[in-house]
LONU-92315 format. One record per residue (C-alpha): x, y, z. Coordinates in steps of 0.25 Angstrom, whole numbers, plus 5000, padded with zeros to 4 digits. Example, Ala and Ser with C-alpha at 12.3 -4.5 7.8 and 13.67 -1.06 7.14 Angstrom:
BEGIN
504949825031 505549965029 
This chain:
BEGIN
514949695006 514149585013 513649475004 512149475003 511349355007 510949274994 509449304996 509649454998 510649454986 509749384976 508449464980 509149594980 509849564966 508449524961 507849654966 508949734960 508849674946 507249684947 507549834949 508649844938 508049764927 506749854925 507649974925 508549924914 507349884906 506750024907 508050084903 508249984891 506849994885 506950134879 508450114874 508349974868 506849944867 507049824876 507649794889 508149664897 507549534891 506349494899 506649594910 505249584916 505449434918 506849454924 506349554934 505149464937 505949344940 506949424948 505649444956 505649294959 507049304964 506749424973 505549354978 506249224982 507449274988 506749394994 505949285001 507149215006 507749355010 506449375018 506549245025 508049275029 507549405035 506349355042 505349425033 504549315026 503149355029 502349275040 501049295047 501849335060 502349255071 501149175073 501349055082 502849075081 502649195090 502249105102 502749145115 503249005118 504648995112 504448845109 503148865102 503748985094 504948905090 504148785086 503148865078 504248945070 504948815067 503648755062 503448885053 504848885048 504948735045 503548735038 503948855030 505248785025 504448665021 503448755013 504548835007 505148695003 503848654996 503848784989 505248764984 504748624978 503548684971 504448804966 505448694960 504248624953 503848754947 505348784942 505548644937 504348664928 504948804923 506248734920 505548644909 504948774903 506248834900 505848974900 506949084900 506849214908 507849304901 509249294895 509149134895 508849134910 507849014913 506649064921 506748944930 508048994935 507349104942 506149024946 507048924953 507249034963 505848994969 506148854973 507548904978 506949014986 505848934992 506948824996 507848935002 506648985010 506348845015 507748825020 507748955027 506448945033 506748805038 508048845044 507448955053 507648935068 508848835066 509948855076 511048835066 511148865052 511448725047 510248665055 509348775049 509848745035 509648595036 508248615042 507848715032 508348625020 507648505026 506348575027 506448645013 506848505007 505648435014 504648545009 505248534995 505248384994 503748375000 503248474989 504048404978 503448264982 502048314983 502048414971 500748384964 500148294974 498848314982 499048344997 497948385007 497848535009 497448555024 498648495031 499448595023 498548715026 498548685041 500048675041 500148805033 499248875043 500148835054 501348875047 500849015044 500449035059 501748985063 502449105056 502949035043 503149125031 501849165023 502449115010 502648975015 501248965020 500649015007 501548934998 501148815007 499748835005 499848854990 500648724989 499548654998 498448694989 499148644977 499448514984 498048494988 497648504973 498848414968 499348524960 500848554957 501548644967 502248724957 501048814956 501448884969 502848934964 502248964951 501349064958 502549114965 503349134952 502149204945 502049304956 503549334958 503749354943 502449434940 502849554931 502349654941 503049594953 504449654952 503749784955 503549744970 505049724974 505449844966 504449944972 504749874986 506249904984 505950054981 505050064993 506150005002 507250094997 506350215000 505950155014 507450135018 507950265013 507550405018 506350415009 505350385021 505850505028 505850595016 504350555013 504050565027 504550715027 503750745014 502450685019 502550755032 502850885025 501650865016 500650825027 501150915039 501950875051 500750875060 499950755065 498950745054 500050775043 501050675049 499950565050 499550585035 500950595030 501250465038 500050395032 500350435017 501850415019 501650275024 500750235013 501650295002 502850225008 502150085009 501850094994 503250094991 503950005001 502949894998 502749865013 502049945024 502949875034 504149945027 503450075028 503250065043 504750035044 505150145035 504250255040 503850215054 505050275061 504850405053 503350425054 503050385068 503950495074 503350595064 501950555069 502250555083 502850695082 501650735075 500750695087 500250565082 500250455093 501250345091 500250235090 499450315080 500750345072 501150195072 499750155067 499850255056 501150215051 500750065052 499450085045 499850185034 500950095030 499949995025 499250095015 500350105004 499849974998 498950044989 499950144984 500950124972 501850054972 501449964983 501849814982 500449764986 499849854975 500749794965 500449654970 498949674968 499149724954 499949604950 499049504956 497749574951 498349604938 498049754939 499049854933 499949904944 499850044940 498350034941 498449984955 499450094958 498450194954 497250124961 497950124974 498250274975 496850334980 496550214989 497850234996 497550374999 496150335004 496750225013 497750335019 496550425021 495750325028 496950285037 497150425041 495650465044 495050335049 496350275055 496250395065 497650455061 497150595059 496450605072 496750715081 496850695096 498350675100 498750735087 498350875091 499350865103 500550855094 501450975092 501251055079 501950995067 502251065054 501151065044 501251025029 502251125023 502451135008 503851175008 504251065018 503450965009 504151014996 505550995003 505150855008 504550824994 505950864988 506650774998 505750654995 505650684980 506250554976 505350474985 504150554980 504450514966 504550364968 503050334966 503050414953 504250324948 503450204952 502050244947 502450334936 503350234929 502250134930 501050214926 501850284914 502150154908 503650174908 503850054917 503249924920 502849894935 504249824937 504949934930 504250044938 504549974951 506049964947 506050104944 505550144957 506550054964 507650114956 507150254959 507050224974 508550164974 509050284966 508350394974 508750344988 510150304983 510550424975 509550544978 509550514993 510750434995 510050345005 510150214998 511450145001 511849994998 511449945012 510050005011 509949964996 510349815000 509249825011 508149865002 508549764991 508549655002 507249705009 506449714996 506649564992 506249525007 504949605006 504649554991 505149414993 504349395006 503049444999 503349374985 503449234991 502149254998 501449304985 502049184977 501449084987 500149164988 499949164973 500149014973 499049004983 498149104975 498349034962 497848904968 496648974974 496349034960 496448904953 495548844964 494448944960 494449014973 494249154967 493049114959 492449054972 492749184979 492049264969 490749174970 490849174985 490949324986 489849354976 488949264984 489349314998 489549464995 488449514986 488949654983 490249724980 490349804992 490149685001 491249614994 492149734996 491849745011 492149595012 493449605003 493949715013 493649635025 494349505019 495549585014 495649645028 495749505034 496649455023 497649575025 497749545040 498149395037 498949405023 500149485018 499649585008 500449524997 499949384999 498549435000 498649504987 499149374980 498149284987 496849364988 496849454976 496649344966 495549284975 494849414978 495049494965 494049404957 493049424968 493149574967 493049574952 491749494953 491249614961 491649714951 492849774959 494049824950 495349744953 496049874955 495049914966 495049774972 496649794973 496549924980 495449864990 496349744992 497649824995 496849925004 496249825013 497549745013 498249865019 497549835032 498249695032 499549775035 498949815048 498249685053 499049565059 499549465056 499849515042 499849665046 501349685044 501249835047 500949805061 502149725063 503049825056 502449935064 502649865077 504149835074 504349975069 503750055080 504049955091 502549935095 501749805098 501049745087 499749755094 499949905096 500149925082 499049835077 498049915086 498550045081 498250015067 496749975069 496150115065 497050105053 496449975049 495050025050 495450145042 496050065031 494949965030 493950085028 494850145017 494850005010 493350005011 493250135004 494150094993 493349964992 492050034990 492550154981 493250084970 493650224963 494650244974 495450134968 495050134953 494850284950 496350324948 496750204939 495450224931 495650374929 497150354925 496750244916 495650334909 494450244914 
């Protein structure tokens, strides 16, 4: 068997242990009254290993998030090469600075002498941060080199330069604006988002003469958050379902339930895409997994191709509000709201958003649909047969939500149970999961999570600075003076989040904006659960708006259509989603009724 690259091996091993340890803990508790020593802390720190080496794996695979090609997409080859070289060199310098800041943080932890479990010092795991940023710096600096040894030398030189600069000026006061101008240019040149966010956080602390260790401290805090291991574990479960035959079985079930005609197929496609995105953790994964299955079904049912592409692209954004969606869990972590409460709160709003998409997005219009050949109607016998074939996939949400809501498992244990359930059902019941496919899932999951987590850590460092600077309090005062009423604030909130969703990745937006906007919402008497549903509902539009609208890019690649054509096709869907978000904003009971009823309020 071919040896795994070191980054893939470490990230995959961390993910496997994150799945195994909670399962062992669940099994040992009833038998011995206790499980593995400090099991939650072990799993949380495995999350740090997963985040760092997942980011390294994402860089090797070209999946570190950027704002797009930017100036690097210039038609002039010389300009394109110069801009990319500038972006890569700058990102390497910034990653080297982050490595230095991380080492300062680790050095302070060495003196503390804390132990993780079984005599393992905590700083051993924390040392993965400076090591990870240093490896990223070398790799980013080595991009585009003609020969491997030249790239290694250039990357090591840039990493060392950034490291030494940050070490020398740690705690010094440096001017802010030169950094800001440089970072804007770096971002527009196509450098990874984490480098620009981390550089801005460092620049802000430099401007105040504060220690740089505050930035990696924030990264450490978010990666070892007690609820965070649920993210990669639910994502692993979703990837297993996406890569096996689960999509086809669920497609057959929904088509049988809604009928094979145009209206039934459209409704089935919308519901299936939403359901699948909730599990896969990314709407782009849903497009890749279901696009090739659903577009032919829609075309055969008489739906025009352009409308079918628009439906799959836009409906794949709507699973954000359904459990166990990764953004839903992220909001619960940042806002300190119980995860099971957010799971319940998102259910009715998700149905409202799907209904608005279908009705106001124009997907239920007649016209050319009437010219299609007659298709099978909804059939109970066919639906029952399809349900039996997809029985293991249907039960997956019950495993995820039931184990959590019943108190049998913590959020991390619930996610581990769901991941193990997906692995066992697809490997044993359906015999569709072999070692090559499992390896792909174990490698792709860290890429997704690592690329996201390194952004979240840097964004949280930036957010902590803004909170310390009193920006949320100033925002509350400004909003109450400028927006006299609750409804005016909600309208302004929707418009602001729509713009933010087009410019920021949803995970970075949650970490940066929620701590700033939630106090303002609370000052208007808005429940934090209701605010979270509003936030996520509006941010769904961000998946459909360039430059951060990744659904458009995924759909363009999947269906071999120009980005402009896909972007224009989803404009009616954008309006429909915005209208749905306004209704959810102004009728709080849609979000709060179900959690309140089950809580007995």
